[in-house]
C-alpha positions as CSV (number, residue, x, y, z in Angstrom):
1,M,-4.8,-7.4,-10.3
2,S,-2.2,-9.1,-8.4
3,P,0.2,-7.0,-6.6
4,Q,3.7,-8.3,-6.6
5,T,7.0,-7.6,-5.3
6,D,8.7,-5.4,-7.9
7,P,12.2,-7.1,-8.9
8,E,13.1,-4.0,-11.0
9,R,13.1,-1.4,-8.1
10,E,15.8,-1.1,-5.9
11,P,14.7,-0.7,-2.3
12,A,15.6,2.7,-0.8
13,V,17.6,0.9,2.1
14,P,19.1,-2.4,1.7
15,G,16.8,-4.9,3.5
16,D,13.6,-3.0,2.6
17,T,11.0,-4.8,1.1
18,A,9.9,-2.9,-2.0
19,M,6.4,-3.8,-3.7
20,A,4.2,-2.2,-6.5
21,F,0.7,-2.2,-7.1
22,G,-0.9,-2.5,-10.7
23,A,-3.4,0.0,-12.3
24,S,-6.6,-1.4,-10.5
25,L,-7.5,-1.8,-6.8
26,R,-11.2,-2.1,-6.7
27,I,-13.7,-4.4,-4.6
28,Q,-12.9,-7.5,-7.0
29,D,-9.2,-7.0,-6.6
30,V,-9.3,-6.7,-2.8
31,A,-9.2,-10.3,-1.9
32,A,-5.9,-10.8,-3.9
33,G,-4.4,-7.8,-2.7
34,H,-5.0,-8.7,1.2
35,R,-3.4,-12.0,0.6
36,W,-0.4,-10.2,-0.9
37,L,-0.3,-7.4,1.9
38,E,-0.8,-9.9,4.5
39,Q,2.4,-11.8,3.4
40,S,4.4,-8.7,3.5
41,L,3.9,-8.4,7.1
42,R,5.5,-11.6,7.9
43,G,8.7,-10.0,8.3
44,S,10.1,-6.9,10.2
45,A,11.7,-5.0,7.5
46,P,10.3,-1.7,6.5
47,I,8.3,-1.7,3.5
48,R,8.1,0.6,0.5
49,I,4.9,0.4,-1.7
50,D,4.9,2.1,-5.3
51,L,1.2,3.5,-6.0
52,S,2.4,5.2,-9.1
53,Q,0.5,2.6,-11.4
54,L,-2.6,2.6,-9.4
55,I,-5.3,4.6,-11.3
56,D,-8.5,2.9,-10.5
57,I,-9.5,2.7,-6.9
58,D,-12.7,2.5,-4.9
59,S,-13.6,2.7,-1.2
60,A,-13.0,-1.2,-0.8
61,G,-9.4,-0.6,-1.8
62,V,-8.8,2.6,0.2
63,Q,-10.2,0.3,3.2
64,L,-7.6,-2.3,2.3
65,L,-4.8,0.2,2.3
66,V,-5.9,1.9,5.5
67,A,-6.4,-1.4,7.5
68,Y,-3.0,-2.6,6.2
69,C,-1.2,0.7,7.6
70,R,-3.1,0.1,10.9
71,E,-1.8,-3.5,11.1
72,A,1.6,-2.7,10.0
73,A,1.9,0.1,13.0
74,R,0.3,-2.7,15.3
75,L,3.2,-4.9,14.5
76,G,5.9,-1.9,14.3
77,I,6.6,-2.4,10.8
78,D,7.4,1.0,8.8
79,V,5.3,1.2,5.8
80,H,6.0,4.1,3.2
81,F,3.8,4.9,0.2
82,F,5.0,6.7,-2.7
83,G,4.0,7.8,-6.2
84,A,0.3,7.8,-5.5
85,A,-1.8,9.1,-8.6
86,Q,-4.5,11.8,-8.2
87,A,-7.1,9.0,-8.3
88,L,-6.0,7.7,-4.9
89,H,-5.7,11.3,-3.4
90,D,-9.2,12.1,-4.7
91,A,-10.6,8.8,-3.1
92,L,-8.8,9.7,0.1
93,K,-10.4,13.4,0.2
94,L,-13.7,12.1,-0.7
95,L,-13.8,9.6,2.3
96,G,-12.3,12.1,4.7
97,L,-9.0,10.1,4.8
98,S,-6.7,12.7,3.0
99,G,-3.7,12.1,5.3
100,A,-4.3,8.4,6.1
101,L,-1.3,7.1,3.9
102,T,0.9,10.2,4.1
103,G,4.3,9.6,5.6
104,H,2.9,6.4,7.3
105,A,5.5,4.8,9.6
106,G,5.2,1.9,12.4
107,R,6.5,2.6,15.7
């Protein structure tokens, strides 16, 4: 898995950064995902992350997304996740984090 900026998807608002994940975000994918997400926080534009293709996630992947949200909030960057598949909702529920990514926004 190598997440990347989605050149086919128009950001919701001009100036937003739009990105999409692939099908998997598991422990073996976290290092690449971390580098990619870290780079996205170098600007100040709102970030929209498409999770519609993400169907395989483990606790390491969930931890990465939650940590990303916290860092974005600390930096005052708005982050909006959309299109999450049932696999992600199930993983969040199992870990007691059901609302961790819903409607997330920075300061």
